N, C-alpha and C positions, 0 to 999 in steps of 0.2 A: 560231281561239275560244279562250277562256281555259280552265285547267284546273279551275276552280270546278265543283263538281257542279251539274247542272242540275233547276232544280224539276220535279219531274216531272209531267207530265200525268196525271191517274186515268183509269181504265177507264170506259168508256162502258156504257150497257145491253148485254148480252151477244147481245140478240135483238133482230130488225128488228121494224118495225110488225106482220107476223103471226106473231111468236113462233117465228120460222125459226131457220136456222142462228146460231151465236154468231160474233162478230166476233173472230177470234182475236188480233188485234194489240190490241185493248183500248185502242185511242186514242181522246180525245174530239176530234178534229179533224184534218184532214188537212194535213201541212206541204206549203209550196209546193217546188218542184224547179226553180226557176229560177236560183238562184245559184250560180255554180260555187264559190264560198268559202263555201258553207255557209249563205246567209242564209235566215232562216227564213219561213216562210208565215205563215197567218193567227194560228198560236199563236206566231209567234216572239218575243214580248214577253216570254214567261214563262220564256226561257232555254234551252228545250229544242232539242235538234239535229234536224235533219231525218233522214229514214231510214224503211224502213217495218217491221223486225223489232222485235218487241217494244211497248214502250208508246209509241213515238215515232213518229207518224205512220203510213201506210200505207193501202192500199186496202181496203175492206171486204172480209172473208172471206180475207184472205191476210195471211202473216207479213211479206211482203216488198214494198216499193212498185213499182207498176205504172207509175206515170206518168214514171219515170225510171230508169236503171240506176243502182243504187247502188253507191258505191265502199267497198270490203270490205278490211278487214286480218283478215289469219289469224294464229291464236295455236295454237300445239302444244305439248304437254308429253310428253316422254320420260320415261316411268316404268318402272320394273323390272317386268317381265323384257326390256320393248321396247329396242330399239337406234335409234338415230339416223336408220337407213335405214328402219326402220318407220315412224317418226313423218312422214319426208319422203314416204313412199309414200302414207301416211294422207291428209297435207296434199294431194298432187297429186290423190286422188280428190274430197277436199272441195272443190277447186278446180272440179273438172268439177260437182260438185253445185251450187254457187254461180253457176256459170254457165247450168247449165239452170234455175235459179230466176230468172235474169233480172238478175244483179248482175256487177260487175266486181272480181276480185281485184288489188289494187296491191302488196301485200306480205305476207310473212308472216314472223312473229317465233317463235323456238323457244327453248325451255328445259327443262332436265334436273332433275327433281326426285326424292328418293326417296319422298315421297306429296304429294298434292295439298294445298294450304295450305286450311284448314277455311273461311277467311273469303273468300278471293279467287281460289282454285284454283291461282294461277302466284305468289302472294307479292307483298305490297304494292311491293317495288321494280320487280319485273317488271311490274306493273299501270301504275305510273307511266311506266316506258320504252314500254309500249304505248300509252298516252296521248299522249306526245310524238310517237310516229310516226304516230298517227293525226291527231293536229293538223299535223304537218307535211305530210302528205298530203291532207289534208281530207277523210278518209274519214268515211262514213256511220254506219258499223257495223263492229264488232268479233265476228268468227265464232270460236267455239272449238270444237276438233277433238273435244274430249269433252264429255260432258253436265254441266252446272251445275246446282248446287241452286239453289231461288229465292232463298235467301241470297246466294249467290256472285254470281247473276245481279245483284241489287239492288245488294250491294257493287260489284261492279266498274263500273257503270253511274255510281254517285255519283265514282269514282275517273276513269273514262273521259272523263265528261262527252258520253256517246253511247250508243245502244244495244250491248249486249253480249247474245249469243246463242250457242247452241251448234249441233252437228250435227244433232241432233235435230229442231229448229226449222227448219233449211233442208230436212230430207227429209220432213217434215209438210208444209211448204210445197208441196213440188213434188208430193207426193200429191194435195194439195187440188186443184192445177192440174188432174191428169191423171184424176182419178176421172170415170166417165162412168154406170155403172150404178146402180141405185138401192142396190144394196147396198155397192157400193164407196164411193158418197158416205157412207153412213151409218158406214161403218167407218172412214173419215178423219175424218169429223166428231167421232166417238167418240173418237178418238185424240186429235184437237186439244184437246178439251174435258176429255179426262183430264191432258193436258199444262199446260192454262192454269188448271186449278182450283187448284193450289198457288201458282199466281204471280199470283192477284188483288191487286191493291194498293189503297191509299187514295188520295185526291185531293189533291195537293199538299201531303202531309204531315199532313194530317187527313181523317177519315172523313165525308162530309156525312151528315145526319140526316135521317130521314123525319119528317112532321109527326106529332103525336102522336095528334090526333083526340079526338073524345068518346068517353069512356070509356075512355081509355087514361091509363098513368103514365109518365113519364120522357119523354127526348127521342124516342124511337121508335127504329126499327132504323136501322143504318147501311147507306149504299148498298154497302158491301162485302159485307154480310150478305145483302142482298136479291141482289146478282148471284151470290153463290155457291150460295145456294138456288136460284135459276133454273138457273144450269148443273147443279147436282145432278138437278134435276127432268128436264132434257133428256138427261142421261146415262142416267137410267133409263128414259125413253120410247125412247131410240136403242137401249139393251141389249134391251128388250122387242120392238122391232121386229126386231132382228138375230137374237133366238131364234126368232121365226116364220118368218124366213127360213132358218134353219138347220134349222129341222124340214122346211121344203121340200125343202132339200138333203138330208137324211136320206132323204127318199121316194125321190129321185132316185137317192142311191146305192144303195139297197137295190135298185131296178129294175137298175141297172147290176151288182149283185153277183149278182143271178138270171142276168142274161146270160152267156153262155159265154164272152164276149169279155175277153182279160186288159187290165188296166187300167195304162197307161205314162202316168208324167207327166215333163214336160219342165222341167228345174229348171235353176238356174245364175245366175251373176251378172248385174246388169243390164246392159242392152246388149250381151251375150254374142251375141245373135242367134237367140234362141229362138222368138220369133214367126215370123222369117224362115223357120227350119227348120219350124215348123208349116205354114205357107203353102206351103213348097216340097213337103211331104209330102202335104198334103191339100187345097191350095188353098182354105185357110179364108179368107183375106181378110181377116186379121187387120192392125190398123194396124202399120206399120213405120216407126219413125224412129230418126236415128242420135243418140240423147241418151238419158239415163238414166230408167227409169222412163217409158217412153213408153205403156205398157199394164200397167193393174192387175188387170183382171178375166180370169178364169180362162175358157178356150175349150177344149171338147173336140170333137173329131172322131173319127169311126171311120176306121180304116187297115186297109188289106190287105196284109198281108207276103207277100214272094215265097213263103215256103211254103205260101200259102194259109190261115194264121191271120189271124182279123180280132181287132185290137185296138182300145181306146179311148185315144186320145192327147189327152192336157191339157197346155196352156201355163199356166205359173203366173207369178205376179208375180216380178219379179228382186229378189236378194238385194244387200246390199253390207256392207262391215264396219261393225261397232257398230249394226247395224240398230236403231232404236229397239223398246225392251220394247214401248212403247205399242201399236207398229203390229204386232208379233207378236200380241199379244194380241187387238187389234181384227180381223185378218184371220185368226182363228183356223179358221173355217168353211171360208175359201178355201184356206187352206194345207193343210186336213186332206186334200185330195186326194191330196198327195204322199205322206202317211202312209198313205193307203188302197190305194196303187197296188202293183202286183207289181214293176215296175221302175222304177228313175228313170233318164232320161237326162240326164245332168249335163253341159250345153252349157258350156264353156269358151272363153275370148276367146285363141285362139293367138298373135294379136299384141299381147297385153297384156304390158306390160313385168315384170308380177309373175303369172303364170299360177297358179302354186303358193299364192301368196297368196288368190287368187281361189277356188281350190278349199278352202282351209282354211277361209275366212269363209262359203261355202256351207254345208260340213258343220257348221259351228259352229250355224247356224239349223236345219240337218236335226234335229240333235240336239236343239234346243228346241220343235219342233214334234213329236217323236215319230216321226220319218222314219229314224233313224240306221241301223235294222236292215234298210230296204228294200235289196234288191240294185242296184247302181248301175253304170251304164255311162258311163265318161267318153267325152266327144265332143268335141275339140279343132276348134273351128269357126273361119273366117276364114284357113284355109291357104292360099287365095291371096293373102293379105295379107303372108305371111312367105316366106322362102326354104325349099325342099322340105326341105333337110336340117334345117330348125329344127324343122317339123313332124314328121319322122321321130324326132328326138330327144326330143320330148315324148311320142310313142307309146311309143318304147322305155323311157322312164323310168317310164309307167305300163302295165304290161303288161295286154292286152285291150281297151285303150282304141281308138279311131280317129278319123281326122283327116278333116275334110271341107271344102268351102265350101258353105254353105247358098245363097249367091248364085248361085254358077255351076253347082252341082250336082254337083260333084269329090267324089266318095267318098261318096255319099248311098247308093247303091244297096249298097255295103259294109257302110255301118252298118244299112241294113235286114235284111240277111242276118244281121247280127251281132244285132241286137235279137231277130229271129226265134229264133236260137240260143240267146239268154239265156232268152227266154218258156219254150221247150220245154224247156230245162234245168230250169227252175224247178218242172216237174211231175215227181214222182218216177214213174218207170214202174211199171205193175203187171202182173200175170200173170193171165191169164182162161184158162178152160178151158170150151170152148163145144161142146156136141154137134153132130155133122155134122147133125143133122135140123133144128138151129135155125139155117137160113140167114138168118132176118130179125134174130137176134142180131149174127151174122158182118157182116152188111152196117151194121148201127148201129156196130159196132167203127170199120170202116173209115171211116165218114162221120163220127164224132165224133171220133176218136183219131189219134194218129201211131202207126201200127205199126212198131214196131222189127223184131220176127222172129214168124215164125209156123212151126208145124210140126205135121203129123198123128200123133197119139197113137192110142193103143188106145180112150181115153175121148171123144176129139174132137180139135179144133182147139186147140193151145195157143199162145197169143199175148202176146207182150209189148208192150205199148202205153203210149202217153203220154195221160192224158186230164184234161180240166178237173175242177171240183170237182162240177158238175152230173151230167155223164156219167158220172163213176166212182161218183156215187151210184146213178143207175140200173143201172148193169152190176156193181153190189157183189156181187149173188147168184152171178155166175160168177167171181169172184175166187179165186185159189188161195192158200190159207193152209195149205198144206204137206199138204191133203188135198183131194180132190174136192168143189168146192161142191155144195149141195144144191138150189140153184134150178133150177125146170124152166119 
């Protein structure tokens, strides 16, 4: 097709007949997918290109077209202090994301810049080069590896003659496909609306007007203003719903805190095998698929450790590089489980080409959600997919870590013992002095804690023991603070 800018179709009403979920693509008509040469469907006469992302076509409720596999060109920019290798690794991951979203990557174009171009991110010349590549390959969409501003996206689409989107839109689309629970759907829709709001645009260069009506002056509201108001109203409704769900989570969290069980959260890169590990340890039956973001909802199960301790084990949503801030904000209540944990089991894909890069990306998100100070146990999964010496080398490089295969079960027993050791070491030992006649207290100490040492003294049995918060509070009267306690 020619390089002339397309006439942009405007956004449709953002809600369905019942006032439900917004249509993220904002298109006012679906384009056909029958022509390999980029032939247009019903709206083809207006000069717009087919494609599901952004404002050009697409299935209701999704950024990406579902009726055919879109043809995608990727665009990456190396900005200081990143290297070309960093950019290639990020584009490799973006290729996986696009495939998970249901499209095919045909080509990638990379540029080095000191700073993004304010108007088109890559600069006008590189944008025109991207247009030539896209036309030659008959691509439907150009996906940028970094987040675009609404103005950059608008300017790029004028130059490219087709849809231009960013990594954030692809991730949002995948989350929209996979959300299943009421909370997950609300969180994803909220993130979608926050992303869409600044990107609302007018219809074919002008903004349609609502009829003035009796008792009004002027031409009335523009359709853009109506859409913006409806989206804001929906955002406020979703925020209220999520606040209510968050209150229920707070009640559940208080119940967990009253429990003597320690809280362990499984975190890690998407598709590292977190759900497989949870199923292996607890038989939770969580969905397991070899694709990115297969599960979004947190699942908690009780787990008995080899030492006899019971812990609450929670699987969390996976992370990626450049995780959209909208998603981190929307999933705050879900991700808070990691910040409230006593221990994080950080699952890493040992077969990944860049495990250290994945570790760094997960730790960046942990900082953002306030979980950076929670003790961490690195667990290199999928050891069955790499040579034994490669797995050993990873463990040597990260002292205290373990290597396992959640699929075969190899190393899982060692992981459980290590988790038990970490959970116990996180509880500072206390010293108790219990009179000989208080056999009930001695029995409680042995029942509720881990006795490290005990010895008979003139004043009674002196014990050094690890206790959880609840048990330590009940036995505080017998604690030794340099003098014999007064409890009786």
